[in-house]
MARGU-668791 format. One record per residue (C-alpha): x, y, z. Coordinates in steps of 0.1 Angstrom, whole numbers, plus 5000, padded with zeros to 4 digits. Layout:
MARGU-668791
+------+------+------+
:    x :    y :    z :
+------+------+------+
:    X :    Y :    Z :
...
+------+------+------+
end
This chain:
MARGU-668791
+------+------+------+
:    x :    y :    z :
+------+------+------+
: 4930 : 5432 : 6900 :
: 4961 : 5445 : 6918 :
: 4969 : 5426 : 6950 :
: 4980 : 5445 : 6980 :
: 4994 : 5422 : 7007 :
: 4985 : 5430 : 7042 :
: 5009 : 5409 : 7063 :
: 5005 : 5411 : 7101 :
: 5011 : 5393 : 7133 :
: 4985 : 5399 : 7161 :
: 4985 : 5385 : 7196 :
: 4956 : 5404 : 7213 :
: 4937 : 5412 : 7182 :
: 4944 : 5449 : 7178 :
: 4968 : 5446 : 7149 :
: 4944 : 5422 : 7132 :
: 4917 : 5448 : 7135 :
: 4940 : 5474 : 7120 :
: 4948 : 5451 : 7092 :
: 4911 : 5447 : 7084 :
: 4907 : 5485 : 7084 :
: 4936 : 5488 : 7060 :
: 4921 : 5461 : 7038 :
: 4889 : 5481 : 7037 :
: 4909 : 5512 : 7025 :
: 4927 : 5491 : 6998 :
: 4894 : 5477 : 6986 :
: 4878 : 5511 : 6983 :
: 4901 : 5518 : 6954 :
: 4888 : 5505 : 6921 :
: 4912 : 5479 : 6907 :
: 4928 : 5470 : 6940 :
: 4922 : 5440 : 6963 :
: 4936 : 5432 : 6997 :
: 4952 : 5398 : 7005 :
: 4953 : 5394 : 7043 :
: 4980 : 5371 : 7056 :
: 4994 : 5364 : 7090 :
: 5025 : 5345 : 7104 :
: 5025 : 5317 : 7130 :
: 5037 : 5321 : 7166 :
: 5072 : 5309 : 7173 :
: 5083 : 5289 : 7203 :
: 5115 : 5287 : 7224 :
: 5108 : 5250 : 7223 :
: 5124 : 5239 : 7190 :
: 5101 : 5209 : 7189 :
: 5069 : 5229 : 7189 :
: 5050 : 5236 : 7157 :
: 5019 : 5253 : 7146 :
: 4994 : 5237 : 7123 :
: 4998 : 5245 : 7086 :
: 4965 : 5263 : 7085 :
: 4955 : 5286 : 7114 :
: 4923 : 5276 : 7132 :
: 4908 : 5311 : 7125 :
: 4916 : 5344 : 7108 :
: 4939 : 5349 : 7078 :
: 4960 : 5322 : 7062 :
: 4997 : 5320 : 7069 :
: 5019 : 5340 : 7045 :
: 5042 : 5324 : 7020 :
: 5071 : 5339 : 7001 :
: 5049 : 5336 : 6970 :
: 5024 : 5361 : 6986 :
: 5052 : 5386 : 6989 :
: 5065 : 5380 : 6954 :
: 5030 : 5383 : 6938 :
: 5019 : 5415 : 6956 :
: 5020 : 5449 : 6940 :
: 5023 : 5466 : 6975 :
: 5027 : 5456 : 7011 :
: 5013 : 5468 : 7044 :
: 5033 : 5452 : 7073 :
: 5019 : 5452 : 7108 :
: 5031 : 5439 : 7142 :
: 5025 : 5447 : 7178 :
: 5053 : 5467 : 7196 :
: 5079 : 5446 : 7214 :
: 5104 : 5470 : 7231 :
: 5105 : 5493 : 7201 :
: 5107 : 5465 : 7175 :
: 5084 : 5441 : 7157 :
: 5073 : 5409 : 7174 :
: 5096 : 5379 : 7170 :
: 5072 : 5359 : 7147 :
: 5072 : 5387 : 7121 :
: 5110 : 5391 : 7124 :
: 5114 : 5354 : 7120 :
: 5093 : 5354 : 7088 :
: 5111 : 5383 : 7073 :
: 5145 : 5367 : 7082 :
: 5134 : 5339 : 7058 :
: 5130 : 5362 : 7028 :
: 5166 : 5361 : 7015 :
: 5156 : 5342 : 6984 :
: 5134 : 5371 : 6974 :
: 5161 : 5396 : 6982 :
: 5186 : 5377 : 6960 :
: 5161 : 5379 : 6931 :
: 5152 : 5415 : 6938 :
: 5115 : 5405 : 6939 :
: 5103 : 5434 : 6960 :
: 5124 : 5462 : 6945 :
: 5102 : 5492 : 6936 :
: 5070 : 5480 : 6953 :
: 5054 : 5504 : 6977 :
: 5052 : 5495 : 7014 :
: 5037 : 5509 : 7046 :
: 5038 : 5498 : 7082 :
: 5014 : 5497 : 7112 :
: 5016 : 5488 : 7148 :
: 4999 : 5487 : 7182 :
: 5013 : 5492 : 7217 :
: 4999 : 5493 : 7252 :
: 5006 : 5529 : 7260 :
: 5011 : 5563 : 7242 :
: 5048 : 5561 : 7247 :
: 5051 : 5523 : 7243 :
: 5074 : 5524 : 7213 :
: 5050 : 5528 : 7184 :
: 5071 : 5552 : 7164 :
: 5103 : 5532 : 7170 :
: 5086 : 5500 : 7160 :
: 5073 : 5516 : 7127 :
: 5109 : 5528 : 7120 :
: 5125 : 5494 : 7127 :
: 5099 : 5476 : 7106 :
: 5110 : 5498 : 7077 :
: 5146 : 5486 : 7078 :
: 5142 : 5451 : 7062 :
: 5118 : 5467 : 7036 :
: 5145 : 5492 : 7027 :
: 5169 : 5463 : 7023 :
: 5145 : 5447 : 6998 :
: 5144 : 5480 : 6978 :
: 5108 : 5488 : 6986 :
: 5094 : 5523 : 6984 :
: 5082 : 5533 : 7019 :
: 5053 : 5556 : 7025 :
: 5036 : 5570 : 7056 :
: 5007 : 5592 : 7062 :
: 5008 : 5629 : 7052 :
: 4995 : 5657 : 7074 :
: 4968 : 5663 : 7049 :
: 4950 : 5635 : 7069 :
: 4933 : 5657 : 7095 :
: 4933 : 5629 : 7121 :
: 4971 : 5633 : 7125 :
: 4964 : 5667 : 7140 :
: 4934 : 5657 : 7162 :
: 4941 : 5622 : 7174 :
: 4944 : 5617 : 7212 :
: 4952 : 5580 : 7206 :
: 4974 : 5565 : 7179 :
: 4985 : 5579 : 7146 :
: 5018 : 5590 : 7132 :
: 5033 : 5602 : 7099 :
: 5054 : 5570 : 7098 :
: 5024 : 5547 : 7096 :
: 4991 : 5538 : 7113 :
: 4993 : 5531 : 7150 :
: 4970 : 5522 : 7179 :
: 4971 : 5525 : 7217 :
: 4956 : 5493 : 7231 :
: 4959 : 5500 : 7268 :
: 4979 : 5480 : 7294 :
: 4954 : 5451 : 7291 :
: 4952 : 5454 : 7253 :
: 4914 : 5460 : 7257 :
: 4910 : 5494 : 7240 :
: 4892 : 5492 : 7206 :
: 4904 : 5512 : 7177 :
: 4894 : 5548 : 7180 :
: 4876 : 5566 : 7152 :
: 4908 : 5585 : 7144 :
: 4929 : 5553 : 7143 :
: 4903 : 5536 : 7120 :
: 4903 : 5566 : 7096 :
: 4941 : 5566 : 7095 :
: 4942 : 5529 : 7088 :
: 4917 : 5534 : 7060 :
: 4937 : 5563 : 7046 :
: 4969 : 5542 : 7047 :
: 4952 : 5514 : 7027 :
: 4939 : 5538 : 7001 :
: 4972 : 5556 : 6997 :
: 4991 : 5523 : 6993 :
: 4966 : 5510 : 6967 :
: 4966 : 5542 : 6947 :
: 5004 : 5542 : 6947 :
: 5007 : 5506 : 6937 :
: 4983 : 5512 : 6908 :
: 5002 : 5542 : 6896 :
: 5035 : 5523 : 6897 :
: 5022 : 5493 : 6877 :
+------+------+------+
end
């Protein structure tokens, strides 16, 4: 089986829900399987630590997860047009993989959630791509052959899947958002299989 890593950070649950939809898309492709992983919170208090295993949800990611994957879907909530600090912190620790060229040529996609329609979704997707480009990954988005890109009244961009969670982060994924997440997972899995 070809492993597609779905690496995400989620604070309110929306990005986790997106990751699960992307995983469903990956696993709908024969020969592909999703590996869901998350990253721990970080703290301004340098003494604070998280347990080695989260109390619920996906396990914490390791560099080995990145090295072993055939493709990557990277997800984070929007933080002022950028990924959340825990995801940035994790990616900042991937220099060893960069030195080995471990991610060169692997397909990658990005996904995000924000509180409002103009809350920085597209900018977050673009800034999440930058470290992946440095790693030599092959970036993909969603083509306009996906009809939901033309009909969505919520999230969805050609740069990757997105979600509008509302000011209180209480809006569930819309049908269009779910379909775009599924499509992104399928596209990533198909591409990874073709490249192997």
